[in-house]
C-alpha positions in Angstrom: 0.0 0.0 0.0 3.0 2.3 0.1 5.1 3.8 2.9 3.1 4.9 5.8 -0.3 4.4 4.1 -3.2 2.7 5.8 -6.2 0.9 4.2 -8.4 3.8 5.1 -6.0 6.3 3.5 -6.1 4.2 0.3 -9.9 4.7 0.1 -9.5 8.4 0.8 -6.8 8.6 -1.9 -9.1 7.0 -4.5 -11.9 9.3 -3.5 -9.6 12.4 -3.8 -8.5 11.3 -7.2 -12.1 10.8 -8.4 -13.1 14.3 -7.1 -10.1 15.9 -8.7 -10.7 14.2 -12.0 -14.3 15.5 -12.0 -13.0 19.0 -11.4 -10.5 18.7 -14.1 -13.1 17.4 -16.6 -15.5 20.2 -15.8 -12.7 22.8 -16.3 -11.5 21.4 -19.6 -14.5 20.4 -21.7 -13.0 21.6 -25.0 -9.8 19.6 -24.5 -12.0 16.5 -23.7 -14.0 17.0 -26.9 -10.8 17.5 -29.0 -9.3 14.3 -27.5 -12.4 12.3 -28.3 -12.5 13.5 -31.8 -8.9 12.7 -32.4 -9.5 9.0 -31.5 -11.3 8.6 -34.8 -7.9 8.7 -36.6 -5.3 8.4 -33.9 -5.1 5.3 -31.7 -6.2 6.7 -28.3 -6.3 10.2 -29.8 -2.5 10.3 -29.5 0.6 10.2 -31.6 3.2 10.6 -28.8 2.8 8.3 -25.8 4.5 10.6 -23.2 1.9 13.3 -23.8 -1.0 11.1 -22.7 -2.5 11.0 -19.2 -5.8 10.2 -17.7 -8.6 11.3 -18.0 -7.3 13.2 -21.1 -4.4 15.5 -21.9 -4.8 19.3 -22.2 -4.9 20.6 -25.8 -2.4 23.4 -26.0 -3.0 26.3 -28.4 0.0 28.6 -27.8 2.8 29.8 -25.6 4.6 33.0 -24.6 7.8 33.0 -22.7 7.5 30.3 -20.0 3.7 30.0 -20.2 1.3 27.9 -22.4 -2.4 28.3 -23.1 -5.0 25.6 -23.7 -8.2 25.2 -25.7 -10.4 26.1 -22.8 -8.7 29.5 -22.3 -6.4 28.7 -19.3 -2.8 29.8 -19.0 -0.2 27.8 -17.2 3.4 28.3 -16.1 5.2 25.7 -18.2 7.3 23.3 -16.0 7.1 20.6 -18.7 9.3 22.6 -21.1 8.7 20.0 -23.8 10.5 17.4 -21.7 13.7 19.7 -21.7 13.5 20.5 -25.4 11.7 23.8 -24.6 14.8 25.3 -23.0 14.4 28.6 -24.9 10.7 29.1 -23.9 8.0 29.6 -26.6 8.7 33.0 -28.1 12.4 34.0 -28.1 12.6 37.0 -30.3 16.1 36.2 -31.8 15.1 32.6 -32.7 11.7 33.7 -34.1 13.3 36.3 -36.3 15.7 33.7 -37.7 12.9 31.2 -38.4 10.9 34.0 -40.2 14.0 34.9 -42.2 14.4 31.3 -43.3 10.7 30.9 -44.1 10.8 34.1 -46.2 13.9 32.9 -48.2 12.7 29.4 -49.0 13.4 25.9 -47.6 13.9 22.3 -48.6 16.6 23.6 -51.0 18.4 20.2 -51.5 21.9 21.3 -50.7 24.2 22.5 -47.9 23.2 25.7 -46.3 25.2 28.5 -44.5 24.2 27.4 -41.0 25.1 23.7 -40.6 28.9 24.2 -40.6 28.6 27.1 -38.2 26.4 25.2 -35.8 28.7 22.2 -36.0 31.7 24.4 -35.2 29.9 25.9 -32.2 29.1 22.4 -30.9 32.7 21.3 -31.3 34.1 24.4 -29.7 31.8 24.0 -26.6 31.9 20.3 -25.7 35.3 18.9 -24.8 34.5 15.3 -26.0 33.2 16.3 -29.4 35.9 16.7 -32.0 33.6 16.0 -34.9 29.8 15.9 -35.1 27.0 14.8 -37.5 23.4 15.9 -37.4 20.2 13.9 -37.6 16.6 14.5 -36.6 16.1 13.3 -33.0 17.8 12.0 -29.9 16.5 8.6 -30.7 18.1 8.7 -34.2 21.3 10.0 -32.7 21.5 7.1 -30.2 20.8 4.6 -33.0 23.6 6.0 -35.1 26.0 6.1 -32.1 25.3 2.4 -31.3 25.6 1.3 -34.9 28.8 3.3 -35.3 30.3 1.6 -32.2 29.4 -1.8 -33.5 30.9 -1.1 -37.0 34.1 0.5 -35.6 34.8 -2.2 -33.0 33.6 -5.3 -34.9 31.7 -6.4 -31.8 28.0 -6.9 -31.5 26.8 -6.3 -27.9 25.7 -3.2 -26.0 25.7 -2.7 -22.3 22.8 -0.4 -21.2 21.1 0.1 -17.9 17.8 -1.1 -16.5 15.2 1.6 -16.4 17.1 3.7 -18.9 15.7 5.6 -21.9 17.5 6.5 -25.1 14.5 7.0 -27.4 11.2 5.5 -28.5 12.8 2.3 -29.6 15.5 2.2 -27.0 13.5 2.2 -23.8 14.3 -0.1 -20.9 11.8 0.8 -18.2 9.5 -1.9 -16.7 11.3 -4.7 -18.5 11.8 -2.9 -21.8 9.6 -2.5 -24.9 8.7 -5.1 -27.6 9.3 -2.3 -30.1 13.0 -1.9 -29.1 15.7 -2.0 -31.8 17.0 -5.6 -31.9 20.5 -4.9 -30.6 21.9 -7.7 -28.4 21.8 -5.9 -25.0 23.3 -6.7 -21.7 21.8 -4.8 -18.7 23.5 -3.4 -15.7 22.2 -1.6 -12.6 22.8 2.1 -12.6 25.3 3.4 -10.0 26.4 -0.2 -9.2 30.1 0.0 -9.6 31.0 -3.5 -8.5 28.2 -5.2 -10.5 28.8 -3.2 -13.7 32.6 -3.6 -13.5 32.1 -7.4 -13.3 29.8 -7.3 -16.3 32.2 -5.4 -18.4 35.1 -7.7 -17.6 33.0 -10.8 -18.2 31.8 -9.6 -21.7 34.8 -7.5 -22.7 35.5 -9.3 -25.9 31.8 -9.0 -27.1 30.9 -5.4 -26.0 31.0 -2.7 -28.6 29.7 0.1 -26.3 28.4 1.1 -22.9 25.6 3.7 -23.2 24.1 5.7 -20.4 22.7 9.1 -19.5 25.1 10.6 -16.9 22.0 12.0 -15.4 19.0 9.8 -16.1 16.2 11.9 -17.5 13.3 9.5 -18.4 14.6 7.1 -15.8 13.7 9.5 -13.0 16.2 12.3 -13.0 18.9 10.3 -11.2 22.5 11.5 -11.3 25.3 9.0 -11.8 27.8 9.0 -8.9 31.2 10.5 -10.1 33.1 7.4 -9.1 30.6 5.3 -11.1 31.3 7.3 -14.2 35.1 7.2 -13.5 34.9 3.4 -13.2 33.0 3.1 -16.5 35.6 5.2 -18.2 38.5 3.2 -16.8 37.0 -0.2 -17.6 35.8 0.6 -21.1 39.1 2.2 -22.1 41.0 -0.9 -20.8 38.8 -3.2 -22.9 38.6 -1.1 -26.1 34.8 -0.6 -25.6 33.3 2.7 -26.7 31.7 4.8 -23.9 28.7 6.7 -25.0 27.1 9.5 -23.0 23.5 10.2 -24.0 23.4 13.9 -23.2 20.2 14.6 -25.1 18.8 16.0 -21.9 21.9 16.3 -19.6 23.9 18.6 -21.8 21.8 21.5 -20.7 23.0 21.1 -17.1 26.4 22.7 -17.8 27.7 25.0 -20.5 30.3 22.5 -21.4 27.9 19.5 -21.3 27.5 17.1 -18.5 30.8 15.4 -19.4 32.5 18.8 -19.2 30.9 19.3 -15.8 32.2 16.0 -14.3 35.5 16.1 -16.2 35.1 12.7 -17.9 35.5 12.3 -21.7 33.4 9.6 -23.3 34.2 8.4 -26.8 30.8 9.4 -28.3 28.2 11.9 -27.1 24.6 12.1 -28.4 22.6 15.4 -28.4 19.1 16.4 -29.3 16.0 18.4 -28.1 16.8 22.0 -27.3 19.9 22.4 -29.5 17.6 22.7 -32.6 16.2 25.9 -31.2 12.7 24.4 -30.9 12.9 22.5 -34.3 13.6 18.8 -34.7 17.2 18.0 -33.9 19.7 15.2 -33.1 23.4 14.9 -33.2 26.1 12.3 -32.5 29.7 13.3 -32.1 33.0 12.4 -30.4 36.5 11.3 -31.3 37.8 12.5 -34.6 39.1 9.1 -35.6 35.6 7.6 -35.2 33.6 10.3 -36.8 36.0 10.7 -39.7 34.8 7.3 -40.9 31.7 9.3 -42.1 33.8 11.5 -44.5 32.2 10.7 -47.9 35.5 11.6 -49.7 37.3 8.8 -47.8 37.7 5.2 -49.0 35.2 2.8 -47.5 33.3 5.7 -45.7 30.2 4.9 -43.7 27.1 6.2 -45.4 24.8 8.4 -43.4 21.8 9.9 -45.2 18.7 11.7 -44.0 16.6 14.1 -46.0 16.2 16.5 -43.0 19.6 16.0 -41.3 20.6 19.6 -42.3 17.1 21.1 -42.6 17.5 24.8 -42.6 15.0 25.5 -39.8 16.9 23.4 -37.3 20.3 24.6 -38.5 19.4 28.3 -38.5 17.3 28.3 -35.3 19.8 26.0 -33.6 22.8 28.1 -34.4 21.0 31.3 -33.3 19.8 29.8 -30.0 23.1 28.0 -29.2 25.4 31.0 -29.9 23.3 34.0 -29.2 20.8 33.0 -26.5 22.3 30.1 -24.5 25.1 32.0 -22.9 27.0 30.5 -20.0 25.5 33.1 -17.6 22.0 32.4 -18.8 22.4 28.6 -18.4 24.0 29.0 -14.9 21.1 31.2 -13.8 18.5 28.7 -15.0 20.2 25.8 -13.4 20.6 27.8 -10.2 16.9 28.4 -10.1 16.4 24.7 -10.6 18.5 23.9 -7.6 16.5 26.4 -5.6 13.2 24.8 -6.7 14.4 21.2 -5.9 15.8 22.2 -2.5 12.6 24.1 -1.8 10.3 21.2 -2.6 12.4 18.8 -0.6 12.3 21.2 2.4 8.5 21.4 2.1 8.3 17.6 2.0 10.6 17.3 5.0 8.7 19.7 7.2 5.5 17.8 6.6 7.2 14.4 7.0 5.9 13.2 3.6 7.5 10.0 2.2 8.6 11.7 -1.0 11.6 13.4 -2.5 12.8 15.4 -5.5 15.8 14.1 -7.3 17.8 15.7 -10.2 20.5 18.2 -11.1 20.0 21.9 -11.9 17.0 22.6 -14.1 15.8 19.0 -14.5 14.2 17.1 -11.6 11.6 14.5 -10.6 9.2 14.1 -7.8 9.1 10.5 -6.4 6.6 9.4 -3.7 9.1 7.1 -2.0 10.8 7.6 1.4 14.0 5.7 0.8 17.1 6.9 -1.1 16.9 6.9 -4.9 20.1 5.8 -6.6 18.7 3.9 -9.6 15.3 3.3 -11.3 15.0 0.1 -9.2 14.4 2.3 -6.2 11.2 3.8 -7.6 9.9 0.8 -9.6 7.2 0.0 -7.1 6.1 3.5 -6.1 2.3 3.9 -6.0 1.5 5.9 -9.2 -1.7 7.3 -7.7 0.1 10.0 -5.7 1.7 11.5 -8.9 -1.6 11.3 -10.7 -3.3 13.3 -8.0 -0.4 15.7 -7.8 -0.3 16.4 -11.5 -4.1 17.1 -11.8 -4.1 19.3 -8.7 -1.1 21.3 -10.0 -2.8 21.7 -13.4 -5.9 23.0 -11.7 -3.7 25.5 -9.9 -2.1 26.8 -13.1 1.2 24.8 -13.1 1.8 22.7 -16.2 3.6 19.6 -15.0 4.2 16.0 -16.3 2.3 12.9 -15.2 5.5 11.1 -14.2 6.6 13.9 -11.9 9.4 15.3 -14.1 10.0 19.1 -14.0 12.1 21.1 -16.4 12.8 24.8 -16.3 13.3 27.2 -19.3 15.4 30.3 -19.8 12.6 32.8 -19.5 11.7 31.7 -15.9 12.5 34.0 -13.0 12.5 33.6 -9.3 8.9 34.7 -9.3 7.8 31.5 -11.0 9.8 29.4 -8.6 8.3 31.1 -5.5 4.8 30.8 -7.0 5.3 27.1 -7.7 6.6 26.4 -4.2 3.5 28.2 -2.8 1.2 26.0 -4.9 3.1 22.9 -4.0 2.8 23.8 -0.3 -0.9 24.3 -0.7 -1.2 20.8 -2.3 0.7 19.2 0.5 -1.4 21.0 3.2 -4.6 20.2 1.4 -3.9 16.5 1.4 -1.9 16.3 4.6 -4.2 13.7 6.2 -3.7 11.1 3.4 -0.2 11.7 2.1 2.2 8.9 2.8 4.3 9.6 5.9 7.9 9.0 6.5 8.4 6.1 8.9 
C-alpha cells in the first residue's frame, strides 16, 4: 500500500483522485472534446505516448515566454518545457526572427546551407569530448547512429545499457523494456552499481561494442550518476577497447560544457538532441575525430549516413542562433541555479511535513518521487504507487502549473525567481490540502 499508508487512506486517496478528476473534466471540456474527436484517426487520440495522461491531456494552443495556453482558455506556467526541449521558452525574439528569415527565403533547397557548418563548429568548440559531429533529426536517431557506429568500428555486437534507462522511443528499458525496441543484443547493468557493472564489463569485454548511459538519467527518474561510477566506467571501457557513449540529449543543458564537461570525464561518443535545434527537430552524434571521420564521404570505405532533413535549414538556423546568441554561460547557470532552488525548496516542504517523497535531479531537471528511501537507480522507484503522482499532476494543473504525469519538471530560460516562488506556494498548498492522506515517512 506504500510507505506509511493505511487501508483507510487508500480509500481516501481513491476518492480524492475521483473528485479531482471530476473538477479537471469540468474545467477542460473543449480539451476533452478534441481528444475524443482525435480518437477517430489516432489510436487513443494520441501520436506521442509521453503526452497522454488520464482522463485526457490538455490541448495546447499557444505559448509565450514560459507560459502555455490551452483550448479552454487557461494559461499555465510551463514546467514541462517540452521534456527539456523547450529550454528557450516559446517566443524567443532572436530565434523567431531567424525562423521567419528562413521561411521568407525558401526551404527544402536540397543542398548544404550556410548554417550547418557554423552550428557544428559551435558544438565542437563548446563540448570537450566532441571533436567532430554529425546531425540527424532526433535524440532517438542520434543514439541509434552512435550504437551502430560503435558496432561497426569495434567489430563487436553487444551493447551494455542500464535497467530503467531511456535512449529513445525504440531504446526504452523501463519496466522490462519495450517489444518495439531495436534488436541490438543488449546486456543490462544496474545504474550506479560500480562492482556489478565492472564485473559485467570484464565478463563480456570481448563482445561489447559500447556502454551507453545518461550521466544524469532523464526519463529514468532524474537520477544522477555518482562521479566514481562514471570514472569506473571510463576506466573499464578504455581498458577493454569498448566505446563509452554519454547520452546527453537532456543532460547537456546542465552545464555550459555539457555534463561530461561538468564532471571532467570524456566519453568516446556523445549524443545530443532536443533544445539544440532551437525548438525545431534535432539530433546529433559526435565524439572522437578518428571515429567520426569514418563518415567523411570523400574517404575510401566511408560509412554512409543519409537523412533528408539532417541539415534542414529551420533546425540549423534556429539551432545556431539559439546556441550561440541565447544560450550564454551566464543564462544557463542562472536557470540551473533556479532549478537547484526549486528542488531544494520542494524537498524542504516535504521534509517539514514528513511526507515520504523526495525530488531528485540536477540543476534545471528534476523529478518528484513518492518514496521515502534513497533513490540511486530506477529500481528504487519501480514499485512506487503511481496514484500519488496522478493526484499531484491534476491538482497542479488546476492551480495553473503545467507539469508532467511522471513527476518530471524542467525549467526554461525565461523563468525568473517569481515563477519558482509561486510554484513552491502552490506545492505547499497541495501538501497541506492532502496532509491527512499523504504517505508519511516512517
